[in-house]
N, C-alpha and C positions, 0 to 999 in steps of 0.2 A: 601478788606477782613475786616471783623469786629472782634472785640475782642472775641465774642462768637464763631465764626468760628474756631479761633485759639484754643480756650478752648476745643471745641468739638473734634477737631483733637488730641489734647493732650491726652484727656481721651481714645480715641479710640486706639491711638498708644501705650499708657502705657499698656492698657489691652491686646493688641496683643503681646506685649513683655513679658506678663506673670506677669504683675504688677497690682497694685490697685491704684486708685485715690480717694482722699476724698476732697470734697468741705469743706472749713474751714470758720466757722463763729466766729468772734472775738468779745467777749463781753468786752466793755470798752477799746478797743485798736484800734487805727486808723493806717492804713498803712501796716497792716500785709499781707502776701501773700494770694492769692486766693485758692490755692490748695496745697495738700500734695501728691506728687507722690512717690509711694513705688514700687521700682523695686527690683528683687531678689538681696539682699546684699547691697542695697543702697536706701536712701530716700532723697528726695530734695523738699524744698519749692519752689512753682512756682508762680510767679506774671505774669499774663497774661495781655498783652496789645494789642491794636490795632496796626497795623504796623505804625512805626514812632512816636507814641505817647510816650513821656518821662514819667518817674516817677515824681510823685509830691514830694515835699520836705518831707512831713510827711512819705511817703512810703520809701524814701531813708533813713531817720533816723531810721525807724523801721527795715529795712533790714540790716542795719549796726549793730544795737544792736543784732540782731539774729546771724549774722556772728561773732561777738565778743564772742558769746556763743558757737561757734563751729558748728552752723547750716549752711547748704549749701542752698543758696537761688539763684535761677535763674530767670531772667527776659526774657520772651519769647514773641516775637511780630510777629512771622511768623511760617509757616508750616516748613520751613527750620530750624528754631530754635528748633522746637519740634524734627525734625528728628535728629539733631545734638545731642541733650540731650539724646535721646533714644540710638542712636548709641554709644556714648561715654560711656554710663553706662552699656551697654549690650555686648560690645565686650572686 
């Protein structure tokens, strides 16, 4: 499975759950998450990876900066990870 397959599944599942997803383009910032998933009552920044592909150092640093500011950042590399995120936030 490729990263784009996981990302497409994320978009489809969030919309099915009544949410919205935005592709995020960061100007002047490296390592920021790919998507903002907005579910009823909850938003989460999502870094999508191909299965088994680890975060790069600059991604780890940026995600940690965002978490220190109170942001929720999830790293998802599988269909099961998407399902877990959707299930946890909608139940």
